[in-house]
C-alpha positions in Angstrom: -16.0 16.8 80.1 -14.6 13.7 78.4 -16.2 12.7 75.1 -15.5 9.3 73.6 -16.2 9.0 69.9 -18.3 6.5 68.0 -17.4 2.9 68.6 -15.9 3.4 72.1 -17.2 1.2 74.9 -16.1 -0.4 78.1 -12.6 -0.4 79.5 -12.0 -4.1 79.3 -8.8 -5.1 77.5 -8.7 -9.0 77.9 -7.4 -10.5 74.7 -8.5 -7.7 72.3 -5.0 -7.2 71.0 -4.8 -10.8 70.1 -8.2 -10.8 68.4 -7.6 -7.6 66.5 -6.3 -7.9 63.0 -4.4 -4.6 63.2 -1.6 -3.2 65.3 -2.7 -0.3 67.6 -0.6 2.8 67.5 1.9 3.2 70.3 0.4 4.9 73.3 -3.2 3.9 72.4 -5.3 1.7 74.6 -7.3 -1.5 73.8 -11.0 -1.5 74.8 -14.1 -3.3 73.7 -17.1 -1.7 71.9 -20.4 -2.4 73.6 -22.5 -1.6 70.6 -23.2 -4.0 67.7 -21.5 -6.8 69.7 -18.1 -6.8 71.1 -15.2 -5.9 68.8 -11.7 -4.6 69.2 -11.3 -0.8 69.6 -8.1 1.1 70.2 -8.5 4.6 71.7 -5.9 7.3 71.3 -4.8 10.1 73.6 -7.3 12.8 74.3 -7.4 16.0 72.3 -8.9 19.2 73.7 -11.5 20.7 71.4 -13.1 24.1 71.8 -16.5 24.3 70.2 -19.3 26.7 70.9 -17.3 28.3 73.7 -16.8 25.0 75.6 -14.0 22.6 76.0 -14.3 18.9 75.5 -11.6 16.2 75.6 -12.2 13.8 72.7 -10.4 10.7 71.8 -9.7 9.4 68.3 -10.3 5.7 67.9 -10.0 2.8 65.6 -12.4 -0.1 65.6 -12.7 -3.3 63.5 -16.0 -5.0 62.6 -16.7 -8.1 60.5 -19.6 -8.6 58.1 -20.4 -11.8 56.1 -20.2 -11.4 52.4 -21.2 -13.9 49.7 -19.7 -12.1 46.7 -16.3 -11.8 45.2 -13.8 -8.9 45.0 -15.5 -7.6 41.8 -18.7 -6.9 43.8 -17.1 -5.1 46.7 -16.9 -1.6 45.3 -20.7 -1.6 44.5 -21.4 -3.1 47.9 -19.4 -0.4 49.6 -21.0 2.4 47.6 -24.5 1.1 48.6 -23.5 1.0 52.2 -22.1 4.6 52.0 -25.3 5.8 50.3 -27.4 4.3 53.1 -25.2 5.9 55.7 -25.1 9.3 54.1 -28.8 9.3 53.4 -29.6 8.2 56.9 -27.6 11.0 58.5 -28.9 13.6 56.0 -32.5 13.1 57.0 -32.2 15.6 59.9 -30.5 19.0 59.7 -28.3 18.3 62.8 -26.5 15.4 61.2 -25.0 15.4 57.7 -22.5 12.9 56.4 -20.7 13.1 53.1 -18.5 10.5 51.6 -15.4 11.0 49.5 -14.2 8.9 46.6 -13.5 5.2 47.1 -9.8 4.5 46.4 -7.8 1.3 46.3 -5.7 0.5 49.3 -3.1 -2.2 50.1 -1.7 -3.4 53.4 2.0 -4.1 54.1 1.1 -7.9 53.8 -0.4 -7.4 50.3 -4.1 -7.6 51.2 -6.0 -5.4 48.8 -8.9 -3.3 49.9 -10.6 0.1 49.6 -10.4 3.3 51.5 -13.0 6.1 51.8 -13.3 9.2 54.0 -16.6 10.3 55.4 -17.2 13.7 57.1 -19.9 13.8 59.7 -21.2 17.2 60.9 -22.9 16.2 64.1 -24.3 19.1 66.0 -21.3 21.3 66.8 -18.6 18.7 66.3 -17.2 17.7 62.9 -16.0 14.2 62.9 -14.0 12.4 60.2 -14.3 8.7 59.6 -11.7 6.9 57.4 -13.0 3.5 56.5 -10.9 0.6 55.1 -12.7 -2.4 53.6 -10.8 -5.8 53.3 -12.4 -8.9 51.8 -10.9 -12.1 53.2 -12.7 -15.3 52.0 -16.3 -14.6 52.8 -15.8 -11.9 55.4 -15.5 -8.1 55.0 -13.4 -6.5 57.6 -14.2 -2.8 58.1 -11.6 -0.9 59.9 -12.9 2.6 60.9 -10.7 5.4 62.2 -12.7 8.2 63.8 -11.2 11.5 64.8 -12.4 15.1 65.4 -11.6 17.7 62.9 -8.9 19.7 64.8 -6.5 21.7 62.6 -4.9 20.9 59.2 -1.6 19.9 60.7 -3.0 17.6 63.4 -5.6 16.2 61.0 -2.9 15.2 58.5 -0.8 13.6 61.2 -3.8 11.5 62.4 -4.8 10.6 58.9 -1.2 9.3 58.3 -1.5 7.3 61.5 -4.8 5.8 60.3 -3.2 4.7 57.0 -0.2 3.3 58.8 -2.5 1.3 61.2 -4.6 0.1 58.3 -1.5 -1.1 56.5 -0.8 -3.4 59.5 -4.1 -5.3 58.9 -3.5 -9.0 58.6 
C-alpha cells in the first residue's frame, strides 16, 4: 500500500518548479496539491513503515502555501502562535488525533530572508507524523513552507530534518 502524506496531490509537474520559491531536494518529484487550491509540492522517495503489523510506503513531502497578511514582522510571532493554537486544539478534540507544537525559533535563509521555524508532532491513528513549518513574511504575504515526514528512527529523522532546513534555507 502506498500512502502519500498531507499536502500531496496530482502527478502534474507543469511549471511547479518555476513557481516554487524553494529548491526541491535532489531525487524528489514536483507535483501539485489538489487541496486548498493548487500549490507546489515536492515528494521524496518512499520509506517503508511498519505499524500495527502492516507495511506502508510513505513519502515525505514539502509544500508551500501563501497567506495574505496585513501586519508587520513584529506581529508575526503572535499570528503564528494563534494559528498553532488553533491547529493543536482542532486536532486534540478527538482522541485519535493529537498535535503538539514545539517552540517557535528564528530562522534565516541563505539569501538573508528572516523567518520562523516550528515543529509539530501529529499522532494520527497509528502513524506519528512530524511537520516542520517555516514562516516567511515578504511584503504582505506569509509563505508557509511545510515539511512532512513520518517518524521513522532517530538517525533517519535527523537526516530528513536537516534536509528540511537545507530546503527552507533555499527559500527566495
